[in-house]
KEKOL-730568 format. One record per residue: residue number from 1; residue in three letters; x, y, z of N, C-alpha, C in turn. Coordinates in steps of 0.2 Angstrom, whole numbers, always signed. Example, Ala and Ser with C-alpha at 12.3 -4.5 7.8 and 13.67 -1.06 7.14 Angstrom:
BEGIN
num,residuo,n.east,n.north,n.up,ca.east,ca.north,ca.up,c.east,c.north,c.up
1,ala,+66,-28,+39,+62,-22,+39,+66,-16,+39
2,ser,+64,-11,+35,+68,-5,+36,+64,+0,+39
***
This chain:
BEGIN
num,residuo,n.east,n.north,n.up,ca.east,ca.north,ca.up,c.east,c.north,c.up
1,met,+627,-461,+113,+622,-455,+114,+619,-452,+106
2,thr,+612,-452,+105,+610,-446,+102,+608,-439,+101
3,ser,+610,-436,+97,+611,-429,+98,+604,-426,+99
4,gly,+603,-422,+104,+596,-422,+106,+591,-415,+101
5,ala,+597,-413,+95,+595,-409,+91,+592,-413,+83
6,thr,+592,-420,+83,+589,-424,+77,+581,-423,+77
7,thr,+581,-420,+70,+572,-418,+70,+567,-424,+70
8,ala,+562,-424,+73,+557,-427,+73,+553,-428,+66
9,pro,+551,-435,+66,+547,-435,+58,+541,-430,+61
10,lys,+537,-428,+55,+533,-423,+54,+526,-428,+56
11,pro,+520,-426,+61,+516,-429,+62,+511,-431,+54
12,leu,+509,-437,+54,+504,-438,+47,+500,-434,+45
13,pro,+496,-431,+51,+490,-426,+48,+495,-421,+45
14,thr,+500,-418,+46,+503,-412,+45,+505,-412,+36
15,val,+508,-420,+35,+509,-421,+28,+505,-420,+24
16,trp,+498,-423,+26,+493,-425,+22,+490,-418,+22
17,arg,+491,-412,+26,+487,-406,+25,+492,-401,+19
18,gln,+498,-404,+19,+504,-401,+14,+503,-403,+6
19,tyr,+502,-411,+5,+499,-411,+1,+492,-408,-1
20,tyr,+487,-408,+3,+482,-405,+1,+483,-397,-2
21,val,+487,-395,+2,+489,-387,-1,+494,-389,-7
22,leu,+495,-393,-8,+501,-394,-15,+495,-393,-22
23,met,+489,-395,-20,+484,-395,-26,+481,-388,-27
24,lys,+481,-384,-22,+477,-378,-24,+470,-379,-23
25,pro,+468,-381,-18,+461,-383,-19,+457,-378,-19
26,arg,+458,-371,-18,+451,-366,-20,+452,-366,-29
27,val,+459,-366,-31,+457,-367,-39,+453,-372,-40
28,ile,+455,-378,-38,+452,-383,-39,+444,-384,-40
29,gln,+441,-382,-36,+435,-378,-32,+432,-377,-38
30,leu,+436,-370,-41,+433,-367,-47,+434,-372,-53
31,ile,+438,-376,-54,+437,-381,-60,+433,-386,-58
32,val,+432,-387,-52,+425,-393,-53,+419,-391,-55
33,phe,+417,-384,-51,+411,-380,-52,+409,-379,-60
34,cys,+416,-378,-64,+414,-375,-69,+412,-382,-75
35,ala,+416,-389,-71,+416,-394,-74,+407,-396,-74
36,phe,+405,-396,-68,+398,-398,-67,+395,-395,-71
37,ile,+394,-387,-72,+388,-383,-76,+390,-388,-82
38,gly,+396,-389,-83,+393,-389,-91,+392,-399,-89
39,met,+392,-403,-87,+390,-408,-86,+381,-408,-84
40,val,+379,-402,-80,+372,-400,-79,+369,-397,-86
41,leu,+371,-393,-90,+369,-390,-95,+369,-396,-101
42,ala,+375,-404,-100,+371,-408,-107,+367,-410,-105
43,val,+361,-411,-100,+356,-416,-99,+352,-411,-101
44,pro,+347,-413,-104,+341,-410,-104,+337,-412,-98
45,gly,+334,-406,-96,+327,-408,-89,+334,-410,-83
46,trp,+329,-413,-79,+331,-416,-71,+337,-423,-73
47,pro,+342,-424,-72,+345,-429,-73,+345,-436,-68
48,ser,+346,-443,-70,+341,-447,-67,+347,-449,-60
49,ala,+346,-456,-57,+351,-458,-52,+357,-459,-56
50,asp,+357,-462,-62,+363,-465,-65,+368,-459,-67
51,gln,+365,-453,-70,+368,-448,-73,+371,-442,-66
52,trp,+367,-444,-62,+370,-442,-55,+374,-444,-52
53,ala,+376,-449,-52,+380,-455,-52,+387,-454,-57
54,thr,+385,-452,-62,+390,-451,-69,+394,-445,-66
55,met,+390,-440,-64,+392,-432,-62,+397,-433,-56
56,ala,+395,-437,-53,+398,-436,-45,+407,-441,-45
57,val,+406,-446,-49,+412,-450,-53,+417,-446,-57
58,ala,+413,-442,-62,+417,-438,-66,+420,-431,-62
59,ser,+417,-429,-58,+419,-423,-54,+425,-425,-50
60,leu,+424,-433,-45,+431,-435,-43,+436,-434,-49
61,gly,+435,-438,-52,+441,-438,-59,+442,-433,-62
62,ile,+441,-428,-60,+443,-422,-64,+447,-421,-59
63,trp,+444,-419,-51,+445,-417,-46,+454,-419,-45
64,met,+454,-425,-46,+460,-427,-46,+465,-427,-49
65,val,+463,-427,-55,+469,-425,-61,+470,-416,-60
66,ser,+466,-413,-59,+468,-406,-58,+471,-404,-54
67,gly,+471,-410,-47,+475,-408,-43,+481,-411,-44
68,ala,+482,-414,-48,+488,-418,-50,+492,-414,-52
69,ala,+490,-408,-57,+492,-406,-64,+494,-399,-58
70,ala,+491,-396,-53,+493,-392,-50,+499,-393,-45
71,ala,+499,-399,-42,+506,-401,-38,+510,-400,-42
72,phe,+508,-401,-49,+517,-404,-53,+520,-395,-54
73,asn,+512,-393,-55,+514,-384,-57,+520,-381,-52
74,cys,+519,-384,-45,+522,-381,-38,+527,-384,-38
75,leu,+529,-392,-42,+536,-395,-41,+539,-389,-46
76,ile,+539,-390,-54,+540,-386,-57,+543,-378,-55
77,glu,+539,-375,-52,+539,-368,-50,+543,-366,-43
78,gln,+546,-372,-41,+548,-373,-31,+552,-367,-32
79,his,+558,-364,-36,+562,-360,-35,+558,-352,-35
80,ile,+555,-353,-39,+550,-346,-44,+545,-346,-36
81,asp,+540,-349,-36,+539,-349,-29,+541,-345,-21
82,ala,+548,-349,-21,+550,-346,-15,+551,-337,-17
83,gln,+554,-335,-22,+554,-328,-22,+548,-323,-23
84,met,+541,-326,-23,+536,-324,-23,+533,-323,-17
85,arg,+530,-316,-14,+525,-316,-8,+518,-321,-9
86,arg,+517,-322,-15,+511,-325,-14,+510,-330,-16
87,thr,+515,-334,-18,+517,-342,-15,+522,-345,-13
88,ala,+527,-340,-7,+533,-343,-6,+529,-348,+1
89,trp,+523,-347,+3,+521,-353,+10,+519,-358,+4
90,arg,+521,-360,+0,+519,-367,-3,+525,-373,+0
91,pro,+520,-378,+1,+526,-384,+4,+532,-384,+2
92,thr,+531,-383,-8,+539,-387,-11,+541,-379,-10
93,ala,+541,-375,-10,+543,-367,-10,+546,-368,-4
94,arg,+546,-371,+3,+545,-370,+9,+551,-376,+10
95,gly,+551,-381,+7,+554,-386,+8,+552,-392,+13
96,glu,+545,-390,+12,+542,-396,+19,+539,-402,+14
97,leu,+539,-401,+6,+539,-407,+4,+546,-408,-3
98,thr,+550,-416,-3,+553,-415,-9,+550,-414,-14
99,arg,+556,-413,-19,+553,-413,-26,+551,-421,-27
100,thr,+554,-427,-25,+554,-432,-27,+543,-433,-23
101,gln,+543,-432,-16,+538,-433,-15,+534,-430,-19
102,ala,+533,-423,-20,+529,-418,-27,+527,-422,-33
103,leu,+532,-425,-33,+531,-431,-43,+528,-436,-40
104,val,+528,-440,-36,+526,-447,-35,+520,-444,-33
105,phe,+519,-440,-27,+512,-436,-26,+506,-435,-34
106,ser,+510,-431,-36,+506,-429,-45,+505,-436,-50
107,ala,+508,-439,-50,+509,-444,-53,+504,-450,-49
108,leu,+503,-452,-46,+497,-458,-42,+493,-455,-42
109,leu,+490,-447,-42,+484,-446,-42,+482,-443,-50
110,cys,+487,-443,-53,+484,-441,-60,+482,-449,-63
111,thr,+487,-454,-62,+484,-461,-63,+477,-463,-61
112,ala,+478,-461,-55,+471,-466,-50,+465,-461,-54
113,gly,+465,-452,-57,+459,-451,-57,+459,-453,-65
114,ser,+465,-454,-69,+463,-456,-77,+459,-461,-78
115,val,+462,-466,-74,+459,-473,-73,+453,-473,-72
116,leu,+449,-469,-66,+442,-470,-64,+438,-466,-69
117,leu,+442,-461,-74,+437,-457,-80,+437,-462,-85
118,tyr,+441,-466,-86,+441,-470,-91,+437,-475,-90
119,val,+437,-481,-84,+435,-485,-84,+427,-482,-80
120,ala,+425,-478,-77,+418,-477,-74,+414,-471,-79
121,val,+419,-468,-83,+414,-461,-87,+414,-465,-93
122,asn,+419,-461,-96,+421,-464,-102,+427,-462,-106
123,pro,+430,-465,-110,+438,-464,-113,+439,-456,-115
124,leu,+434,-453,-118,+434,-447,-123,+436,-441,-114
125,thr,+433,-443,-112,+433,-438,-105,+442,-441,-101
126,met,+442,-446,-101,+450,-447,-99,+455,-443,-102
127,trp,+454,-444,-109,+460,-442,-115,+461,-434,-113
128,leu,+453,-430,-114,+453,-424,-114,+456,-420,-108
129,thr,+453,-425,-101,+456,-421,-96,+463,-424,-94
130,leu,+467,-430,-98,+474,-430,-97,+477,-423,-103
131,ala,+474,-423,-108,+478,-418,-111,+476,-413,-109
132,thr,+473,-408,-104,+472,-404,-101,+476,-403,-95
133,phe,+479,-410,-93,+486,-409,-87,+490,-408,-90
134,val,+492,-411,-98,+500,-409,-101,+498,-401,-102
135,gly,+492,-400,-106,+493,-392,-109,+493,-387,-101
136,tyr,+492,-389,-95,+495,-384,-91,+500,-384,-88
137,ala,+502,-393,-86,+508,-394,-81,+515,-395,-86
138,val,+512,-394,-93,+518,-395,-98,+519,-389,-101
139,val,+514,-390,-107,+517,-382,-111,+515,-377,-108
140,tyr,+511,-375,-102,+510,-370,-99,+513,-366,-97
141,thr,+516,-372,-91,+520,-371,-86,+528,-370,-89
142,val,+529,-376,-91,+536,-377,-93,+538,-374,-97
143,ile,+534,-373,-103,+537,-369,-110,+533,-362,-111
144,leu,+527,-362,-110,+528,-353,-112,+524,-348,-106
145,lys,+525,-351,-98,+524,-345,-96,+532,-342,-95
146,pro,+539,-347,-97,+545,-342,-94,+548,-340,-102
147,leu,+541,-341,-105,+546,-339,-114,+542,-332,-117
148,thr,+537,-332,-116,+531,-326,-119,+527,-323,-116
149,pro,+525,-316,-114,+521,-312,-110,+515,-314,-113
150,gln,+513,-320,-117,+508,-322,-120,+506,-327,-117
151,asn,+509,-329,-113,+508,-336,-109,+502,-336,-106
152,ile,+499,-332,-103,+493,-331,-100,+487,-335,-108
153,val,+487,-330,-109,+484,-330,-117,+481,-337,-120
154,ile,+489,-340,-122,+488,-346,-125,+487,-351,-121
155,gly,+491,-354,-113,+490,-357,-107,+482,-357,-106
156,gly,+480,-351,-106,+472,-351,-105,+469,-355,-106
157,ala,+469,-359,-112,+467,-364,-117,+463,-373,-113
158,ser,+470,-372,-107,+469,-376,-102,+465,-377,-98
159,gly,+465,-372,-94,+460,-369,-87,+454,-368,-93
160,ala,+452,-366,-98,+446,-365,-101,+441,-374,-102
161,met,+444,-378,-101,+443,-385,-102,+438,-389,-98
162,pro,+437,-384,-91,+433,-390,-88,+424,-390,-90
163,pro,+422,-384,-93,+417,-387,-94,+415,-390,-101
164,val,+420,-392,-104,+422,-396,-110,+420,-403,-108
165,leu,+424,-405,-103,+427,-411,-98,+421,-412,-96
166,gly,+416,-407,-93,+408,-409,-90,+404,-413,-94
167,trp,+405,-408,-100,+401,-410,-107,+401,-416,-108
168,ala,+409,-419,-110,+408,-424,-112,+408,-430,-108
169,ala,+409,-429,-102,+405,-435,-98,+399,-438,-98
170,met,+396,-433,-99,+387,-434,-99,+385,-436,-106
171,thr,+389,-434,-110,+388,-435,-119,+392,-439,-122
172,asn,+399,-439,-119,+405,-445,-125,+404,-440,-132
173,ser,+405,-434,-132,+407,-429,-136,+407,-424,-134
174,val,+410,-420,-140,+410,-410,-140,+406,-407,-145
175,thr,+403,-403,-143,+397,-400,-145,+402,-393,-146
176,ala,+397,-389,-150,+396,-381,-152,+395,-378,-144
177,glu,+390,-380,-141,+389,-378,-133,+394,-378,-130
178,ala,+398,-385,-129,+402,-384,-126,+408,-379,-126
179,leu,+410,-378,-133,+416,-373,-134,+414,-367,-132
180,val,+405,-365,-133,+403,-358,-132,+406,-359,-122
181,leu,+405,-363,-119,+406,-363,-113,+415,-361,-114
182,phe,+418,-366,-118,+425,-366,-117,+428,-358,-118
183,leu,+425,-355,-124,+426,-348,-127,+426,-344,-121
184,ile,+422,-345,-115,+418,-339,-110,+424,-338,-105
185,ile,+427,-345,-103,+433,-347,-98,+440,-341,-102
186,phe,+441,-345,-108,+448,-344,-111,+449,-336,-110
187,leu,+441,-331,-115,+442,-325,-113,+441,-321,-105
188,trp,+440,-324,-102,+438,-322,-96,+447,-322,-91
189,thr,+449,-327,-92,+457,-329,-91,+463,-323,-91
190,pro,+464,-320,-97,+468,-315,-96,+468,-309,-92
191,pro,+461,-306,-94,+458,-300,-87,+460,-301,-80
192,his,+457,-308,-79,+456,-309,-70,+466,-312,-72
193,phe,+469,-314,-74,+477,-315,-72,+481,-310,-73
194,trp,+477,-305,-77,+484,-297,-78,+481,-292,-72
195,ala,+476,-293,-70,+476,-288,-64,+477,-291,-58
196,leu,+479,-298,-57,+483,-299,-51,+491,-298,-54
197,ala,+493,-299,-58,+499,-298,-61,+502,-290,-60
198,leu,+496,-286,-61,+499,-278,-59,+499,-279,-52
199,tyr,+497,-280,-49,+499,-277,-42,+502,-283,-38
200,arg,+505,-287,-43,+509,-291,-40,+516,-292,-45
201,val,+519,-287,-49,+522,-286,-53,+529,-287,-52
202,glu,+530,-283,-45,+539,-285,-45,+539,-292,-41
203,asp,+534,-295,-37,+535,-302,-39,+537,-306,-44
204,tyr,+535,-303,-48,+536,-307,-56,+541,-303,-59
205,arg,+545,-298,-59,+551,-295,-60,+556,-298,-55
206,arg,+555,-300,-50,+559,-304,-47,+560,-310,-50
207,ser,+556,-313,-51,+555,-320,-53,+558,-322,-60
208,gly,+559,-316,-64,+561,-315,-72,+555,-318,-75
209,leu,+548,-319,-74,+544,-324,-78,+541,-317,-84
210,pro,+542,-317,-88,+537,-312,-93,+532,-311,-95
211,met,+529,-308,-86,+521,-308,-88,+521,-301,-91
212,leu,+515,-301,-94,+513,-293,-98,+516,-287,-95
213,pro,+513,-285,-87,+517,-278,-85,+523,-279,-83
214,val,+524,-284,-84,+534,-282,-83,+538,-281,-90
215,thr,+535,-284,-97,+537,-284,-101,+533,-279,-105
216,his,+528,-277,-103,+525,-271,-109,+522,-264,-103
217,gly,+524,-264,-97,+520,-260,-94,+515,-260,-92
218,ser,+510,-256,-87,+506,-254,-84,+500,-252,-87
219,ala,+500,-246,-92,+497,-246,-96,+493,-249,-103
220,phe,+498,-252,-104,+497,-258,-110,+494,-263,-107
221,thr,+494,-267,-101,+493,-270,-98,+484,-269,-96
222,arg,+484,-265,-92,+478,-260,-92,+473,-261,-99
223,leu,+476,-257,-101,+471,-257,-109,+469,-262,-110
224,his,+471,-270,-111,+471,-274,-114,+466,-278,-109
225,ile,+467,-276,-102,+463,-278,-99,+454,-277,-103
226,leu,+454,-270,-104,+449,-267,-103,+446,-271,-109
227,leu,+449,-269,-116,+448,-273,-122,+444,-281,-122
228,tyr,+448,-284,-117,+448,-293,-116,+440,-291,-112
229,thr,+438,-287,-106,+430,-288,-105,+427,-287,-109
230,leu,+428,-282,-114,+423,-281,-120,+420,-287,-125
231,ile,+426,-289,-126,+426,-294,-130,+421,-299,-126
232,leu,+423,-303,-120,+421,-306,-116,+412,-305,-114
233,leu,+409,-300,-116,+404,-299,-115,+400,-302,-121
234,ala,+404,-300,-125,+400,-304,-132,+399,-311,-131
235,ala,+408,-314,-129,+404,-323,-128,+400,-324,-122
236,cys,+399,-319,-118,+393,-322,-113,+387,-323,-115
237,leu,+387,-318,-120,+378,-317,-124,+378,-322,-126
238,leu,+382,-327,-131,+383,-334,-133,+377,-338,-131
239,pro,+377,-340,-124,+373,-345,-122,+367,-343,-122
240,tyr,+364,-336,-124,+357,-333,-124,+355,-334,-130
241,leu,+360,-330,-135,+356,-332,-141,+357,-337,-146
242,leu,+360,-342,-142,+360,-350,-146,+357,-354,-143
243,arg,+352,-351,-137,+346,-354,-134,+349,-361,-129
244,met,+356,-359,-127,+356,-364,-121,+356,-361,-116
245,ser,+354,-356,-114,+351,-352,-109,+346,-348,-110
246,gly,+342,-346,-104,+336,-341,-104,+336,-334,-102
247,trp,+331,-331,-103,+332,-322,-101,+334,-324,-91
248,leu,+333,-326,-89,+337,-327,-81,+346,-327,-81
249,tyr,+346,-331,-87,+355,-329,-88,+357,-324,-92
250,leu,+353,-319,-95,+355,-315,-100,+354,-310,-95
251,val,+350,-309,-90,+350,-303,-86,+357,-305,-81
252,ala,+357,-310,-80,+365,-311,-75,+370,-309,-78
253,ala,+369,-311,-84,+376,-309,-89,+378,-303,-91
254,leu,+373,-301,-92,+373,-291,-95,+375,-287,-87
255,ala,+369,-290,-82,+375,-287,-75,+380,-288,-72
256,leu,+384,-294,-73,+392,-296,-72,+396,-294,-74
257,asn,+394,-294,-81,+399,-292,-85,+398,-282,-86
258,ala,+394,-281,-85,+393,-273,-84,+400,-270,-77
259,gly,+398,-276,-74,+400,-275,-66,+410,-276,-69
260,phe,+410,-281,-73,+417,-281,-74,+420,-276,-79
261,ile,+417,-274,-84,+421,-268,-88,+420,-261,-85
262,val,+417,-260,-78,+417,-254,-76,+423,-253,-71
263,his,+424,-261,-67,+431,-261,-65,+437,-261,-70
264,ala,+438,-264,-75,+443,-264,-81,+443,-255,-82
265,trp,+437,-251,-84,+437,-244,-83,+441,-240,-79
266,arg,+439,-241,-74,+441,-237,-68,+448,-240,-69
267,leu,+453,-246,-68,+459,-247,-69,+462,-246,-73
268,trp,+458,-244,-81,+460,-242,-87,+463,-234,-86
269,arg,+458,-233,-83,+458,-222,-81,+466,-220,-76
270,arg,+464,-225,-71,+469,-223,-65,+471,-228,-60
271,tyr,+476,-231,-63,+478,-236,-58,+479,-235,-52
272,ser,+480,-240,-47,+481,-242,-41,+481,-247,-38
273,asp,+484,-249,-35,+484,-259,-32,+477,-259,-29
274,ala,+475,-254,-25,+469,-256,-23,+463,-258,-28
275,gln,+463,-256,-33,+458,-256,-40,+460,-263,-44
276,ala,+466,-262,-43,+469,-269,-47,+466,-275,-43
277,arg,+467,-275,-35,+463,-280,-31,+458,-283,-32
278,ala,+453,-276,-34,+447,-276,-34,+443,-279,-41
279,thr,+446,-278,-44,+447,-281,-51,+449,-288,-52
280,phe,+454,-290,-49,+453,-297,-47,+448,-302,-44
281,arg,+447,-298,-38,+441,-301,-36,+434,-302,-38
282,phe,+434,-294,-41,+427,-296,-44,+428,-301,-50
283,ser,+432,-301,-54,+432,-305,-61,+430,-315,-57
284,leu,+433,-316,-50,+434,-324,-47,+425,-321,-46
285,ile,+419,-318,-45,+415,-317,-42,+409,-316,-49
286,his,+413,-314,-53,+410,-314,-61,+410,-321,-63
287,leu,+414,-325,-64,+414,-331,-67,+410,-336,-62
288,ser,+411,-336,-57,+407,-339,-50,+399,-340,-53
289,leu,+396,-332,-51,+391,-331,-53,+388,-332,-62
290,leu,+393,-332,-66,+389,-330,-72,+389,-340,-73
291,phe,+392,-343,-70,+390,-351,-70,+385,-354,-67
292,ala,+385,-351,-61,+378,-353,-55,+372,-349,-58
293,ala,+371,-344,-63,+364,-343,-66,+365,-345,-71
294,met,+368,-351,-74,+368,-356,-80,+364,-361,-77
295,leu,+367,-364,-70,+363,-367,-67,+357,-367,-65
296,leu,+355,-362,-64,+348,-359,-60,+343,-358,-66
297,asp,+346,-355,-73,+341,-356,-78,+340,-361,-80
298,his,+344,-366,-80,+343,-372,-82,+336,-376,-80
299,tyr,+336,-374,-73,+335,-380,-71,+325,-375,-67
300,leu,+325,-369,-68,+322,-365,-66,+317,-361,-71
301,val,+321,-360,-78,+318,-358,-82,+316,-362,-88
302,met,+321,-364,-90,+324,-370,-96,+319,-375,-97
303,ser,+319,-380,-90,+315,-385,-89,+306,-382,-88
304,val,+306,-376,-87,+298,-375,-87,+294,-378,-95
***
């Protein structure tokens, strides 16, 4: 007779949901959206049917490789995630997926996405996307994050790559315009993430990660958030100054950056977890609406 305590296999749909969660879908959605904006801005006027098809395939390939990087990140940080309330629910942290399952899933997804980009888009996009995978999953996660409080600044280069990938997918090149989009996300990343780290500081302290609020304190971090939002304002004006975008984008950029600076100013003047959360939430709104404004401006103003 067999023991009645034998654990039944998990239903297949549940396992697939766990794999999906491993990909950090909300983060991936923003990555693909920013890549898509890079694709749109790289094409003058309304795209042709072939260009729309390329955009769709490139978005899928970037989604797959980005998801693979997120899964690898969860694998590497399994024990750290288990100690933090923000990440303790992840399948690897809860032991719902084994390390082997996460590794195989990440490798297969990365390989499939890379092949798709190489064959159906162009080799440059594939190599840039693969380099982004290595930059995030290996350089940032394995080396920088546990080593230096400037991890998010240096590692932010990987997170800033999506519009460059999109631009390369449509033009098979990396131009100054693509690098402007890269610069915006690169400067946006530190104040975005440090706002989160401020109200999650005890989680990071327990995990042993040298995040800026842990190593340099709240006041130092808040000052740097404010300074970065000021520098970000200058970077966000470049698309208008370089005639990549028109007046509609300019108005949106000024309004959104003013809002970000106000949040950062309030956070610097008087700290509270509520204000840190509000700053973090607004940073997500800021980037999403900023790139959406680029999209609208491209079709409603610049194409007229």
